[in-house]
DRENFIMI-979964 format. One record per residue (C-alpha): x, y, z; residue in one letter. Coordinates in Angstrom, 2 decimals. Layout:
# residues N
<<X,Y,Z>,a>
...
END
This chain:
# residues 150
<<85.56,96.79,118.27>,r>
<<83.02,100.03,117.07>,q>
<<83.72,101.14,113.39>,i>
<<82.75,104.86,113.42>,h>
<<81.17,106.06,110.76>,m>
<<83.48,106.13,107.55>,v>
<<82.54,107.05,103.96>,e>
<<85.05,105.48,101.10>,v>
<<84.97,107.14,97.97>,r>
<<87.36,107.47,95.30>,r>
<<89.37,110.43,95.12>,i>
<<92.14,112.24,92.93>,a>
<<95.29,111.26,92.94>,v>
<<96.65,114.10,93.76>,a>
<<94.35,113.76,97.22>,d>
<<96.84,110.76,97.99>,t>
<<99.84,112.10,98.04>,y>
<<100.14,113.69,101.87>,a>
<<99.34,110.59,103.45>,l>
<<101.90,108.76,101.02>,r>
<<104.21,110.86,102.38>,n>
<<103.54,111.44,105.95>,q>
<<102.69,107.51,106.90>,i>
<<104.56,105.24,104.62>,l>
<<107.28,107.19,103.09>,r>
<<108.30,110.52,105.71>,p>
<<111.94,109.94,104.69>,h>
<<111.20,111.11,101.07>,q>
<<109.70,114.00,98.96>,t>
<<105.93,114.45,98.15>,i>
<<107.55,113.82,94.01>,d>
<<108.89,110.70,95.32>,q>
<<105.05,109.29,96.66>,c>
<<104.06,109.35,92.37>,r>
<<103.84,106.12,91.35>,y>
<<104.25,104.78,88.05>,p>
<<100.25,104.01,86.46>,g>
<<98.93,106.56,89.05>,d>
<<97.51,108.24,86.22>,s>
<<96.61,105.15,84.22>,d>
<<92.83,105.35,82.66>,d>
<<92.02,102.49,85.13>,v>
<<94.15,103.00,88.23>,t>
<<92.00,104.10,90.49>,a>
<<92.92,105.89,94.04>,h>
<<89.74,105.77,97.01>,f>
<<89.66,107.89,100.22>,g>
<<88.41,107.00,103.82>,a>
<<86.85,110.06,105.18>,f>
<<85.58,110.20,108.89>,a>
<<83.95,113.59,109.51>,a>
<<85.31,114.83,106.50>,d>
<<88.32,114.53,107.58>,e>
<<90.42,112.04,105.04>,l>
<<91.69,109.43,107.19>,v>
<<92.85,106.45,104.73>,g>
<<93.75,106.06,101.42>,i>
<<94.61,102.84,98.92>,l>
<<95.31,103.23,95.26>,s>
<<94.43,100.18,93.04>,i>
<<96.45,99.07,89.68>,y>
<<95.83,96.91,86.63>,n>
<<99.48,95.44,86.86>,v>
<<100.23,91.87,86.87>,q>
<<102.14,90.96,89.42>,s>
<<105.78,89.10,88.57>,p>
<<105.56,86.37,90.84>,d>
<<101.82,85.48,90.35>,i>
<<100.40,83.57,87.20>,n>
<<96.70,84.42,87.90>,t>
<<95.17,86.66,84.84>,p>
<<93.94,89.86,84.96>,n>
<<95.67,90.20,88.25>,s>
<<95.26,94.08,89.80>,w>
<<97.72,95.77,92.85>,q>
<<97.02,97.28,95.77>,l>
<<99.33,100.27,96.44>,r>
<<99.76,103.05,98.85>,a>
<<97.43,101.45,101.78>,m>
<<97.71,103.96,104.86>,a>
<<95.69,105.20,107.58>,t>
<<95.93,108.28,109.73>,s>
<<97.36,107.65,113.17>,e>
<<94.00,108.86,115.23>,n>
<<91.90,106.63,111.90>,g>
<<93.76,103.31,113.01>,r>
<<91.62,100.87,114.32>,g>
<<88.41,101.73,113.10>,n>
<<88.08,99.67,110.55>,g>
<<88.61,101.94,107.86>,y>
<<91.38,99.76,105.93>,g>
<<88.71,97.10,105.64>,f>
<<86.10,99.67,103.93>,k>
<<89.14,100.81,101.67>,l>
<<90.16,97.22,101.15>,l>
<<86.12,96.25,100.12>,q>
<<85.91,99.50,97.73>,a>
<<89.27,98.86,95.54>,a>
<<87.93,94.62,95.58>,e>
<<84.81,95.78,94.04>,s>
<<86.13,97.99,91.57>,y>
<<88.39,95.70,90.43>,a>
<<85.40,93.14,90.58>,a>
<<83.72,95.50,87.79>,q>
<<87.17,94.89,85.08>,y>
<<87.03,90.85,85.73>,h>
<<89.55,90.96,88.05>,a>
<<91.08,87.36,88.80>,q>
<<93.73,88.17,91.89>,c>
<<94.50,91.17,93.70>,i>
<<98.31,91.32,95.46>,w>
<<100.22,94.12,97.08>,a>
<<103.88,93.80,98.73>,n>
<<102.23,94.64,101.99>,a>
<<104.59,95.41,105.13>,r>
<<105.50,92.37,107.29>,s>
<<104.22,94.89,110.50>,a>
<<100.36,94.50,108.81>,v>
<<100.49,90.88,107.49>,i>
<<97.73,90.09,110.18>,g>
<<95.66,92.98,108.83>,f>
<<95.68,91.26,105.35>,y>
<<95.15,87.81,106.53>,e>
<<92.16,88.79,108.13>,k>
<<90.79,90.29,105.10>,a>
<<91.09,86.84,103.25>,g>
<<94.68,87.42,101.78>,y>
<<97.20,84.80,102.09>,s>
<<101.33,85.22,102.32>,v>
<<102.46,83.98,99.06>,v>
<<106.22,84.40,99.65>,s>
<<109.10,84.75,102.05>,e>
<<110.08,88.25,103.30>,e>
<<111.93,90.71,101.25>,f>
<<113.36,94.07,101.82>,s>
<<112.09,97.02,99.97>,i>
<<115.27,99.25,99.99>,p>
<<114.50,102.39,102.35>,e>
<<110.78,101.15,103.26>,i>
<<111.44,97.40,104.97>,g>
<<110.47,94.52,105.11>,p>
<<107.26,93.09,103.07>,h>
<<105.75,89.68,101.99>,c>
<<103.54,89.82,98.95>,l>
<<100.25,88.49,99.60>,v>
<<97.16,87.82,97.28>,s>
<<93.48,87.02,97.27>,k>
<<91.76,85.33,94.33>,n>
<<88.69,87.19,93.78>,i>
<<87.09,85.92,90.02>,g>
END
């Protein structure tokens, strides 16, 4: 599979809302796509751009999982790739950027509540499923995934 030219860079949180809404939470308002911690000093938001079009987003927060006892854990949230951007490796590039960012802060572990439909993607990226499947109301089935990086 060919990976098209893509640039991943930090973006403002406001630039994530449209894709968060369109891909992840189409049944909610834009205001409901704002997450706790979005504006924290160490939170970072990344965008993948192909031909200057925003085709993917990912946010990372310095948030400890209540289910993972590794110190200095970071949470991935709001990973989304536009319909026409899928299958081009953009998600992996976004993960690499977020992992590198967290590593600058000596992160030991990165975790996410991953939608069950995309568990295979996270496993290919080196994440392990560390929970039974659970449901997030109005969003659907998820599993906790994590990756030790420290």
